[in-house]
MIVEXLUM-978432 format. One record per residue: x, z, y of N, C-alpha, C, O in turn; residue in one letter. Coordinates in steps of 0.1 Angstrom, whole numbers, plus 5000, padded with zeros to 4 digits. Atoms other than C-alpha are relative to their C-alpha. Example, Ala and Ser with C-alpha at 12.3 -4.5 7.8 and 13.67 -1.06 7.14 Angstrom:
500950004988512350784955500950005012501950075012a;499150004989513750714989499250085011499750095022s;
// end
This chain:
500849905018900622232850500149874990500449754992m;499750125013900922022819498349984995497450055000t;501350015007897521892799499750184998499150265005e;500249895006897822202776499650125009498650205008n;500149834987898122482807498449955004497550045004e;501350014993894922292822499150014992497950044994i;501549925006893022342797499550124998498350165000v;500049884993893922682794499850025004499350124999k;500349924995893322792823497949965008497250035016k;501150025001889922592822499350074995498550135002l;500949955008888322752791500650145006499950235000t;500149844999889923132807498649995016497650065019e;501549984988887523042840498849974993497850034997a;501450045008884822912817499250184993498150234995r;500249985007885023162795499450175013498250215014t;500349894993885123492822498249975010497350045011v;501250024990882523282846498650034995497650065001y;501949975004879423332818500550114999500450175010y;499849865006880523642804501250205016501950305017n;498949914988882323852836498849965012498249855013s;499950024986881123932873500849985010500450005022d;499250004997884023852882501049844998501949824990t;499650105003884923502886501949905005502449875016p;499450014993888223352885500849905010501949915015l;500450094989887523042907499349995003498250014998m;501550075000885522882925499649864991500349804984t;500950095005882922622916501149895003501549824993d;499450134995885022362937501149994995501549874994s;498649995002888622492926499749964983500649894977e;500150075020886922422883499949845010500949795014f;500150155008885722052886501349965007501849865002d;498450094991889021962909501049994991501849894990a;499249995011890822102879499549904987500249824980l;500750075010888021972855501049825001501949784993e;499850124995888621592876501249954997501249834993d;498450015000893021622874499749994980500149894974r;500250015012892021702836499649874992499849884980l;501250095002890021402829500549825007500049715005r;499250084997892421172847501150004994501749894995e;498649995011895521272823499049954988498849834987i;500450005013893421302791498150015001497550114998d;501449975005889321172793499350024990498150034991p;500549955003889021262763500150114983499850134971g;499449825004890321602755498950044993497950065000n;500749845006888421802733499250085005498150115000d;500749914989887522012760498949985009498350065015y;501150074991885121792776498949974988498349864987f;500550055016883321802741499250135000498350124992s;500249915002882322182749499150055009499250005021t;501449974987879222362769500650125001501150144990v;500349894995879722692783500950034990501849964985g;498949925010881322952760499050114993498150165000v;500749965008879923162728500150165007501250215008l;500349794993878623572745501150034995501649984985p;498849925004881323782743498850154994499350264989e;501049895002878124032736500050154991499750224981n;499149885000879924302744498950095004499350205006e;500649895001876424492751499250034992498150084996s;500050045013875924442716499149934998499049894986g;501250115004872724212721500949884984502049844982g;499350085013873023992684500149825004499449795014g;499650155003873723632684498249924994497549934984k;501350135002870723352686500449875001500849835012i;500050144998871022992677498649945004497549975000r;500750094994869422742695499849934991500749894983h;500150165015867422472670499549905015499049805011e;499250124992867822252703500550025009499950045020v;498349944991871122322719499749965015499349855017p;500049994986871022362756501249965006502050045009m;498750074997873722122766500149985016499250045022l;499349994986875122052801499949895005499149815000s;500450094993875421832826500949875002502149905004m;499050004994877021512835499949975017498749945020g;499749994983877821482876500349935008501549915010k;499750104982877821282906499850095011499150195014a;499649904992879321392932500149875015500749915024k;501150054990877721112958499749934991500149914980d;500650125000875220862959499949924999498849865001i;499950145010876620582944500950024994501949954994s;499850025015877520742913498550044999498149994988q;501850005005873720822909499449855000498949804990i;500350185010873120432915500950004987500349994976e;500150105007875520352896499950044984500349964975k;500349965009874120622866498549914994498249874983w;501550075001870320452873500249854995499349784991m;500450174997871920082871500450024982500049934974k;499449995020873620232830498650044996498449984986k;501150065007870220272822499149934993498649944982l;500350155001869019972829498349994997497849924989s;501049995001865620072837499449955006500049915016l;500950094987862419912855500350095012500550225012p;500249954988862619932893498950105003498950165013e;501049944990859520102895500250124983499350164975s;499649855013860920402865499950155015500550175026q;500249904993859720742878500950174999500550264991v;498849925000862621002884499350185001498250205007y;500849844999861721412882501550085008502350155001c;499149944986864221552910499850165002498750205004i;500349814994864621962918501650084998502550084989q;497949934997868022182929500150074981499450114971p;499749965011869922252902500150185004500350195016k;500049875000869822662900501150074999501650064987i;498649975006873222862902499350164998499150255007d;500249865002872223142885500750014980501849974977g;499749975010872223242847498949904988497749944986l;501250035010870423022820499750034990500350124984s;500849905010867823102796499349944995498949855001a;501050045007865723032769498850164997499050274994s;501149905004861923212764499649924988499449804989c;499350015004861923202728497549994995496950094990r;501449955008857523142718499649964988499649834986y;500749995005856123192690498549994992498450064982r;500849955003852423132682498750055010497650095009d;500349964994852023192712500250165010499950225021g;499349854993853623532717501649985001502249904994k;498549994996857323592731500650084987500450194983l;499150005018859623582695501450065010501650175006l;498949945001862923672715500349935018499749825021y;499050144987865023542753501550034998502050134994v;498750045004868423422750501249915008501049795010a;499250124994871423272768500149895002499349834995t;499550165004872522942771501450074989501450054977r;498850015009876023072757500749824999500749745009g;499350114997877822772746499949865000500649765000d;500350155000875222552746498849994987497749964986g;500749955012874422652708499550124995498450134988r;500349885007874622992700500050075014500950045021t;499949974987874123152730499450244996499750314985g;499949795004873123632732498449985002497749905009q;501949934996869523792728500650095011501550175011d;500749904989868723952759498550025000497949985010i;501850005003864924002748500450165010500050175022s;500149794994865624412761499149945017498550025024h;499849934981865024242802498449925000497949895011i;501350064999861724082792499250125006498450095015a;501149874995859824462799500350015014499350025021r;499850004985861524472837499249915006498549965014y;499450064993861124132847498649944995498549904983m;501150034996857124032855499949814998498849764993t;500050125004858323632853500049964989499649854988d;499950015016858923632816498650004998497950005009i;501750065004855123562798500250064987501150014980k;499749945013854923832765498949894994498849914982e;501150085005852123552757499749855006499449855018t;500950124998851023182761499549934996499749894984i;501150055008848023002761500049794997499249704992s;500150145002849522652762500149964988499749854985f;499350055014850822632730500450124988501150214990s;499449895007850922812696500949974994501450074989h;499150035008853322622677502050095008502350155017g;498649944994857322722681500549925012500849805009d;499650084992858522602715500650165007500250275005i;498849924990861422752741499249975012498349895012e;501049994985860122782777501850035000502350104991v;499149964997863622772794499849965014499149885019r;499350004986865422852831500850085002501750104993g;499049944998867123052848500150095010500050075022e;499849844990867623432860501050015006502150035002l;499149914989869123492891498950095015497750095017y;501149904995868523762920499649865017500349775019l;499750094991867123572955500850075006501650165003p;498749994988868923542988499350135007500050215013k;500249854996866223852999500050064992499050134992d;500149885009867024062971500350195007501050235017t;499849854993866724462977501550094993502050204995n;499149885010869224562952501349965012501349885021y;498949984988872524622971501549974988502150024979d;499250125013874724342957501450055006502149955004t;499149995000877824512970500849925006502049955003k;499250134994879424202991500549924988501449854990g;499850085007879424032955499149865000497949875002k;501250105004877723722949498950004996498350114998p;501949965002874023672938500550004987500650114983l;499650035009875323532908500450114989499850144979r;499249905006877823792897499150085000498450044990n;501349895000875024102902499349934990499449994980n;501250025011872323902880501050054989501150174987c;498850005009875523862851499550154996498850204988v;499649775008876324272850498550005005498350125003g;501449865001872724382857499349934981498750004972l;500649975013871724192823500249994992499549954983i;499449995008874624242806499950235004499950334996n;500049855004874524632819498850064985497850024979r;500649975012873824902791499050125008498150165000k;500349864994872425212817499449955011500049865016e;500950014986869925182846499849804996500449705001g;500650114997868124892835499249985006499049865011q;501250024991865224932853500349955010499349895015d;499550094987867424782886499949834993500349745000e;500250185003866624402863498150005006497249925005l;501650114991863124382882500449985011499549995020r;499150064987865624272910499749835000499449755008h;499950115009865823972885499649904996499649904984v;501150074998863923692888500549894986501749874984r;499850105001863423402864499249904999498049934997f;500450154989862323032875500149944985500949984976v;500350035011861222812848500249835000499749765009a;500350154993861622452847500449934986501549874985y;499850065017861522332808499550064993499350184992q;501049975010859522322783500349924986500249804987i;499150065000861222252749499249854987499749744982s;501750115010857922042726500149925008499749955020d;501450104985857121742746498449954998497749895006n;501150005000854121732731499050075005497850055005t;501149944988853021982755500049865012499249875021v;500350084987853221692781501049915002502249935002s;499450144999854221322784501550025011502349935011t;498550024982857321382819499950174998499050264996t;499749904984858821642834499750085007499750205007e;501149924994856721692857499150114996499150234998s;500749945007854221762838500050144997499350244999e;499549845006855722032822500150125009499750225004k;499749934993856422232849498950035004498850145009i;500850014992853222162862498950114990498150194994e;500249915016852122332826500350125004499450205006v;500249884991853922602839499950115006500150235005l;500149874982853222692873498250054995497850164999s;501649915000849122752861500450034991499549984985k;499749915011850622922830500250215009500050335007e;500049794989851423242861501249924996500849874986g;498849995003855323112855500649945013500549845020f;499050054981857623112887500849834996501949794992h;498950145002858722762884501049975008501450075015t;499250114988861222502904499049885004498049834999v;500850024987860422352933500149824991500049804979t;500450195009860121902922499549925009499049965020y;500450054995859421612933500149854992500949844983s;499950085011858721242917500649905009500049855019r;500250174990860320932933500649894990500649904978v;499950125011861320592921500849955006500349855010s;499350064991864220492940501150055006500950165011s;499049984995867620502952500350095016500950195021i;500749914984866020562987499750125000500250215006e;500449834996863920832982500950094997501250165006e;499049975010866620972956501250115014501550235015i;499049994981869020962996499050075006499550165013k;500449944992866021103011500050155000500250215010d;499449925010866221392988500550115000500350234998y;499049915004868921502988501150005019502250045022y;499749954984869221473029499050115005498450125016d;501449954996866621703030500850134992500850225000r;499949925006868021943007501450115005501550235002y;498650024991872021913030499450055011500050135019i;500649934979869921993063499050094996499050195003d;500849805002867322273050499750024992499850144994e;500749925008865722363019501050034990500650084979n;499249925004869222443006500350175005500750285000r;499949814994869122733032498750064998498150174998d;502449895004865122783026499650054990498750144990k;500549965012864922812993500750164995501850184999w;499949905003865223142980501150084987501350204986l;499850035010867023052946501349955015501049905025y;498650085003871122972952499849904992499549914980e;499750075009871422682942501849825000501849735009t;499350104997874422402940500349834995501349774992d;499550115000873422072937498149994998497250075001g;501050005007870321922923500449874982501549824977l;499350035013869821742888498049895002496949905007i;500950074996867621452886500049884983500949844976v;500249965010866021372859499149894990498049944988a;501450105007864021012836499050054997498850104986v;501749865006860221202842499749934982499850004971d;500850035014858820982811500750084990501850094993d;499749955008859421202780500449914989501349944982n;499550085009859620942759501049864994501249814983s;498750044997862120742770501350084998502350034993l;498649885004864821082767501149974986502250014985h;498649975011866120962729500049905002501249895007d;498650144997867020592734500050035008498949985013e;499049994988868420672761501350044994502349974995i;499249885002870520962745500649894989501849904986d;499150085015871420692714500149905005499349825000s;499450114996873020422734501450105001502550045000r;498349975000876120702737499750154996498850224998w;499949895008877420972719499850155004500950205007v;500149934994875921292731500050194992499350274986v;499649845006877621622725500350115014500050235014d;499849914984878421772763499249955010499350025020h;500749964999875821622776498649914998498949804995h;501050084998871721472778500449875004499249835002h;500150154996872621082790498249985013498149885019h;501250084993868821062810500250145008499050185009y;500149934991869721362832501249995007502249985000a;498249944995872721422863499750075011498950075020i;500349904988873121662881501349935014502449885013a;500550064987873221572918501550125007501150235010f;499149824993877121832933500449925010501349835009k;499550004983877021802973501250155001501450264996p;499149954993879621902991499750145004498650155010p;500049784992879722323003499549975013500349915020a;500549964987878022363032501450085009502250135001a;498950014997880722433057499450035018498749955024f;499649954985881222633095501149965001501949964991r;498949974992883822593118499550185010498650225016e;499249884986885122923140502150025003503149955002t;498549994993888323063154500350114985499450164978a;499649915004890923303133500950035007501849985014l;499849864992891423643143501350024997502250045006k;498649955002894323723121500350014986499549984977d;500250055018895223723087500550164991501750184989i;500149845013894924113062500849944988500649824984e;499150085012897724093033499950124989500950184986w;500349905012896424343005501149974985501349884978q;499349995013898624442979499450014984498650104980v;500749965014897824372939500950104993502050114997s;499949915015898424622907501349884998502249955001r;499150145005900824302899501150025014502350005012q;498850014991902724322932499949885008501049885014g;500550084997901524032946499050025012497850065013n;501049984981900724012987499149904995499649834986v;501350024997896923862991499849975018499550055027v;500750034985896323703024498249975001497649864999p;501450064990892623743040500249915017501149895025v;499850084989891723533065498650085011497450085011a;501449864991889523783089499849845017500549815027l;500450104985888123483118498550065004497750154999f;501449954983885023533149498749934985498849834977e;500650055012881723543123498849845003498549775012p;500350215003879923193112498350124986498250234981v;500749975004876523193097499749914990499749804993v;499650105016876323023062499450044987499850144980l;501050025012873722963034499550165005499450254997g;500949905001871823273054500950144998500450254997g;499249884998874823523052501049975005501649875003a;499150004995877423613076501450034994501750124987t;499049965012880423603064501450015017501549945027l;498350004993884223703086501349994986501849884990e;498949995009886823713061499849904989498849864985r;500050145014887723453031501749974994502549935002a;498949985007890823473008500849915003500649804998s;499150165005893423223013501050064988502050124992l;499450025013894623252975501450124999501650234993h;498849965002898423302985500949965012500349925023n;499750044987900923233009500849885003501449855013f;499950105000901622932998499149885011499549805019a;501150054998898222803005500050045021499549975031f;500449924986898523033040501149865011500849805021v;498850144993902122763049499549895000499949825010e;500350145000900322443037498749975016498449875022s;501150114989897622483064500750075014499950085023l;499349994987900222603092499150105009499150085021m;501349924992897522883105500850095012501950155012l;498949854990898223093139498750045006497749975006r;500949925001896223323151498849905010499449845018q;500350124991893023083171499749934997498549925000g;500550085009892822813151499149994995498850104991d;500950085003890222663140499549954989499449824987t;500149985016889322713103498149944994497150004997l;500950045008886622503081499650094988500050074977v;500349965012885122713061498349984997497349955003i;501350065013882622693033499950124991500550234990e;500549885009880822853008500049874986499349774983r;499450025015882422752975498749994992497850084994a;501950005006878922652954499050075005498150124999n;500949944992877322782980499750105003498750125010d;500249865005877923112972501350085009501150155019v;498449964995882323212978500349925013500349805017i;499250054985883523243013501649914993502149924981p;498850105002886522983012500149905016499349845025y;499350074987889022853037500249844997501149804989v;499750135009888622463034501149915007501649815000r;498850134995891322273061499550155020498750225025s;499950004985892522353099500249925004501149845000n;500250084988891622193125501049965009500949855015k;499649954990894222293147501249984996501750005007s;498850055010897722183123499849835002500449774994n;499150105003897521833132500849945008501249825007r;498650094992899821743154501550105000502550075006e;498549975003902522023139500349934989499649854982r;499150015014904921973113500750094994501450185000t;498949875004906622183090501650035002502350135004v;498149984995910422143097499850095016500850155020d;499649954984909022283140499050114995498750185005l;501149924997906222523126500850164996501750174989f;499749795001907022943123499550075006499550095018s;501049935005904723153108500050095005500550164996n;499849904997904623443129498950094994499050214997s;501349915007901123563106500650014986499750044978l;499449975014903823583071500550075000501650045005l;499649864997904723933071501249934990501049824984p;499150044997908523963063500350124988501150114979d;499949925003907724313048499350094991498650154999n;501849985007905024473021499650115010500250195017c;501049954988902224603042499850164996499150235003p;500649875004902024943021501550084996501650204999s;498649914997906225023013500449955007499349965014c;499550114988907724813038501049964998501849935007g;499050045009910124723010499949795004499049715004k;499550154999911824353018499149874989499549884977r;500750075009909224043001500749924998501549875006l;499450185008910523752980498749964989497950004981t;500550155004909423432972499850004986500949994980e;500750015014907123452934499249864997498049864994s;501150105000905923072933499649985009500349925017g;500350064990903823032953499550175008499050165019v;500449864995902923452963501650025002502649984998h;498849894988905023682988499750114990498550154989l;500049895007905823972962501050145002502250145004k;499749884999906424342963501050024986500550044975c;499549945009909224402941500050164995500250174983d;499749855002909224822942499150024994497949994997n;500949955011907724962913499250095008498050075006g;500349874991907025292940499149934999498549964989e;500650074987904825042961498850114996498550134985c;500849885002902125352970498749894993498049904982p;501650095006899125062966500649924989500149964979e;500049995018900324932935499650104989498750074981q;500649945007900125222918498650074998497850104988l;501950005004896725292935499049924994497949934988i;502150125015894924962922500749964982500349884974q;500749985016896725052887499250104994498450084985k;500549945002895825342885498249935002498049854994i;501750124995891625172899499849914992498749874990m;500150105012892424942873499350074989498250024986y;500049955013892225192843498650065003497650024997w;501350004994889525362863498949944992498450014983v;501150104996887125072861500349984986499249994981r;499750125014888624902823499250164992498150154987e;499849855007888425302807498350075006497950185000a;501049995003884825332819500050145011498950215011e;499949894997885525612839499050055018499450095028i;501149964993882325672860500250095019501250165022e;500049974983881725772901501550065004501950165010q;498949954991885125782909500249935004500549854995v;500050034994885525592937501649944999502349984989s;499050074994888825342954500050155006500850235003i;499049914990888925612979499850125003499950195013g;499749825003888525952960502049964992503050034992t;498550065006891925722942501250065012502250145011v;499550014983893225712978500350124999501550154995r;500149874998892426062984501450094998502450125005a;498949995006894426192957501050014999501550114995l;498850105005897325972957500550055012501450125008f;499750024986898026002994499950185001500450215011n;500049864998897526412990501150044990501450164990s;499049975007900426382964499449994987499849894981g;500949975011898026482933500549904988501049934977k;499950095016898426142912501049875008500949805018i;499550155000900825882911500449904991501149804993r;500550105008900125742880498850034987498050134985k;501149955013897925752850500350064998499550135002i;500449965005899025962833500050155011500050265006r;500449924991898726182864498650084998498550204997d;501349975002894926202859499350114995498450184999l;500349985016894626342826500650195004500450305001y;499149774994897026692843498950035011499150155014e;500549974991894526722870499150124998498550104988l;500649824997892627112876499749995009500249925018t;500949954992890027232897500850045012500349995022e;498849994988893127342922500549905007500949895018e;499350134996894427052927498949905012499349815020d;501050034990891426962947499650095016498750055022f;500849904996891027242970500649925017501149805017e;499750064986891827173010499649805003499549715011n;500450215004890926802998498349975011497150015008l;501550024999888026703019498749884997499149764998e;501550025006884426583007500450014980500249934971g;500249945016884826722972499550124998500350204993f;501249915014882426972957500049994992500049904984g;500349965022882227162926499449874995500149794989d;500650105008880126922915500149865005499249785003k;499550135001882026622926501649994986502049924976k;499049925011884926782909500350044989501350034983i;499650055013883626862879499949904994500449884983g;500350075010881926532874501149884998500949784992n;499450125000885226352880500750034993500849944985f;499349965009887926612857498949974984499549904975i;500450095009884826542830499649874998498649874990e;500150074999884826182835501049994994501149934983q;498450065005888426162830500550034991501549984986v;500349945018887826392797499849934990500349914979y;501050045011885526212785500749864998500049794991k;499950145003887625872784501850024999502549925001s;498849975010891026002770500150044990501050134989r;500050025008890125952733499449834999498749775008e;500150195000889725552723501050014985501850074979l;499250115013890825352694501349915005501649895017t;498850084994893825142697499749875004500149815014p;501150154993891524802698499650055008499949965015v;500549964988890024992728500750015012500449985023e;498450024993893625042742500249865004499749815014l;500650094999894024742739498949915007499549875017i;501050064996891024542751500350075012500249955016s;499949944992891724752783500649955010500249935021r;499250014988894924642798500149875003501249835001l;500450144992893824272814500449914998500649815005g;499250195005895324032792498549914994497749934985i;501150095002892923742797499649994983500350004973p;501150015008889823672775501050094987501050034977l;500249895015891223962746499250125004499450215012v;500849895000888724182741499250054984499049964976q;500149995018887524342705500049884994500949824989k;500450145005885724042694501649934996502149914985k;498550125003889123842697501250134991502250064990a;499649925000890924132685499850024986500750044978l;500549995015889424172655500049864993500449874982k;499550075009889323812644501949975004502549875002k;498150025001893323812649500450114995501550125000l;499749965011893624102623500850105014501850165009n;499349884994895024342652499150145003498250145011i;501049914999893424662648501150195006500650295011a;500049934995895924892657501450005010501849885010t;499350054994899124962683500949944990501349834995i;498250115008902224812656499149874997500149804993d;501150134999899324472652500750015011501950005014d;499950044987899224452682502249925003502849815003f;498750014997903124512690501349894988502449864990l;500050075009903424292658499949825001500549734996a;501150144996901323982670501149945002501950005007f;499350064989903523652676499149884996499849795000n;500550165008901023332659499449965019498850025028d;500150074991900823122686499049915009498949875021e;500750085008898122922669498849945018498549845026t;501950044986894623002700501050025018502250055021y;499749954990894923042734500150155005500650205014v;500249824997894123422730501850054998502550125006i;498749955011897423462708500950025008501550125011g;498850004984899723322739499450095013500250145021q;499949914990898023522762500750134998501350185008n;499849905004898823812742501850004997502250104991i;498650005001902723732740500549965010501749995012i;499549974992902923622769499850185013500350225023e;500449854994901523972782501850064998502850065005w;498849995003904224102761501250045006501450155010k;499450004998907024002772500749975015501749915019n;499549964988906724112806500150144998499150204994n;499349905000909124452808498650075007498250144998p;500849924991906524602829498650024993497950124995g;501049985000903724532813500450134985500050244985n;499449905012905524722779500150145010499650215001m;499649884995906225032800498450075004498050195003d;501949944999902125022813499750084990499150194990y;501349975020901025042772501350165000501050285004l;499749864999903525312770499950095006500150205000n;500249924990902725512800498250024995497450114997e;502150025010898725452781500350064991500650174996l;499249935012899925592751500750174999500850254990i;498849865005902025892758498350095006498150205001s;501049884997898426052776498949984995498750094991v;500950055010895225902757500350054988501550084985v;500149915011894326062724499549884994498449844998s;500350145010894325722697499150114990499650214985l;500149975013891725782671500349884991500849784994k;500350085011891325602641499249905003498449945012e;500950105000889525272640499050044991499750074981e;500250015014886725332613499649914995498649875000k;500550075007886225092588499550034986499550144980t;500249975012885025032558498449915002498349825010g;500450114991881224882557498850095009498450205006e;500749894995878724952583498650044996497849964991s;501549945007875325202574498949895006497849945005k;501050094989873224922594499849995010500250105013g;499750024986872824842628498550065002497550044996t;501350004995870225022654500550015010501650035014v;500250024986869025012684499150105006498350144997a;500249934986867625232715498950015005498749925013l;501250054987864325282733499150115002498450174994t;500949864990862625532754500950094997501750084988g;499149844992864325912769500550044982499850054972k;499349935014866626032739500750135003501350125014g;499349874997868126392740501550015010501850095019p;499050054990871226252756500249895008499349815009m;499350164996872925982773500149894997501149874990g;499450125013872925622760500949954990501049914978r;498049965003876525642758501150114989502250094982k;499949945005876625932744499050014981499350084972e;500750005009873925852717501149904991501749904980l;499350155010875725512709501450044987501750024975a;498249945000879325682706499350084985499850074974v;499849905010877525932684499549914986500049934976r;500550095008875725682663501149914991500949864980l;499050075003879225512658501150084990501850034981e;500149875003880125842648499949994983500749974974e;500250025020878025842613499749884993498949874983m;500150105011878725492605499149895004499249785000g;500950134998875925292620500749935014501649985022y;499250134987876724962647499150045004498350064996e;500850004985874725022682500149865000501149794998f;500350134992873124712692498850065017498550175022v;501249974987870624702724499049925002498249925012s;501350075000868424482716499650034982500350084973s;499949955009866224482687499649844992498549784989v;500650135013866324162665500050034987500350144982t;499650025013866224032629500650074989500150094978g;499049935004869224212622499850094999500150154988d;499849845001868524532632499450094990498250074987t;500649995008868124732607498450215003497650284996d;500649834994866525112627500349955016501349915023i;500149954986864925142658499750164999499050204990l;500549934996864925492672499650015014499949955025i;501550024985862125592698499350105003498350124996c;500749904995860925872717498350054992497850164989e;501049955003857825822704499249854986498749754992d;500250125009856925562670498249935006497649835000p;501350045006853325522680499849975016498649975019s;499350064990854625412715499649835004499649764994s;500550135000853325062731501249915007501249795009g;497750114992857524922747499449904988498749924978s;500150065002857624612742501450004989501349904980s;498649995006861124672724498950064988498749974980k;500649955012858824872698499049874988499149814977l;500350175011856424592692500849864994500649774986q;499350165009859024322687499950084983499250034973k;500049995009860124592662499050014979499149994966a;501149965003857424682646499549774990499549754978v;500250115008856524272635501149924996500949814992k;499050055003859924212630500450114979501150064970l;500049945007859824462603500950084997501550114986g;498749885002862124712613499450125001498450155008v;500549895001861825032603500550145011501750175014r;500449914988860825312631500250184990499750234980l;499649854996862525662637499950075010500150025021v;499849874986862225972659501450035004502350024996s;498949964999864926082676500950124996502150144996y;500449925005864226362664500850074982501650164978e;499949985014864126312626501449925001501949954990e;499250095002867126062631501050095002501650094991f;499249944998869526282642499850215000500350295007f;500649885004868026632629500050115011500750215011s;499149914987867926782662498650114996498550225001l;
// end
């Protein structure tokens, strides 16, 4: 893999990590790729960036952090911590504040005159997304503070606790947390999300990092646990307790520890010795290896993706790791299976990469085997769905049959998700496919109530909802269609920056200047992708993208005359831009009762935003 290819892959993975609930790779894979780039080109511009700019698809405005929220330098073992301490050249008696590095979504709560002004994500460290809407649902975020009447930020991490009652549907807690934060409807479930505070941006509040945590705790914030240490031996002891006990005991998931110089007065002097672009130098993240357990391989399940790749999943005897019971983990591709030389009954080493995602680290039973003598009966010769002979395509086994049932089902389901067709599960799609009612995406739009006759589990209400949801998804703009094709990093805002507003613009686009443009060109060069696009164009109803200046930005609060999604569409049809949060840039807040005391309404009043009732605005 070339240097540019590594940067492209890391950029895509980072973008998905911060804006999506489904990461492209595990933390350990990401770190390994970063290490590889660092070996090739330690001065690459990639290392001066932090996070990513928010996609902002949920409608919240952008917030510029006056004090940048930078990342952390990393240490992988105690010797690297010792090296960092020696580089600082501080007295041997220097005190350090050590605390868990929580695996959640970094956020900042801005207060002015003791009142909450907004809540924002870290974003790229300098610009984050306004997520102030979450404050009304979360007791951990205080509306007022008493320890300062200045302009300060309380920083911390949004996370779902390990003992949450929220249905995670088997996905990692962090991914669920991101999904809840970005959710447009059903926001009352944000009550499951917690905010744990660990820092105050104003050093005049306290002279040390540990005292800041105590100030926050006394104020009633949910605060991170910490300890004050003054030697490498004490840091190692804390680390050992973390590995052996605490990372399983703590209710927040972690991906290491943070060690920081406790004395705030030393921070600026320390940073002045080196360039500060990606991270400060007075603190470092201590990232230990992932927790692991040994278990026996039972079998390999092969799953067919919509692209035809046949993806292996290891099935093994249950093990408890990090408080979760694990029985399966992805094996990524057939080349990885071959490299492990797997056989049934082998002893696997299973870890939770980033303490979250199940991962097969190694096979302890293959040490006496050689590749020449190895014959793997677990590798399939034929597609598990259609039975056609599989071919090798890079690291994958691939089914080249364009009519493979599972590929068709996965393609239909992908569109269902991207088109936001609600209340349609993979089980529903399978039932319709297996009964011969649908074969392509276009068949969804031709279904009638009669097609559901004799199908088990389909009552009149479910059938009516299905047909209604599919019908609603038919009308969309060219930009909406293109943003749903599954091209990496290609979303509405990216298309706007590239001046792509029509299908013709998309087809003619050939600018390789940026990674996003390269992704578009690569996607179009695949004939199968173009067939997919043409199929969609044949069944959807493309409407013109509204041009011209917006009449203004409008937010909503309280119960309206119809669903939030329908109201947002109505606003756009009227020439307004819908936003989910109230900021200084919001022009109008439509509310159920202008005299109510909701936090969003109070903020609007404070910012001078015009208040209008639903009845008045829509002339109902």
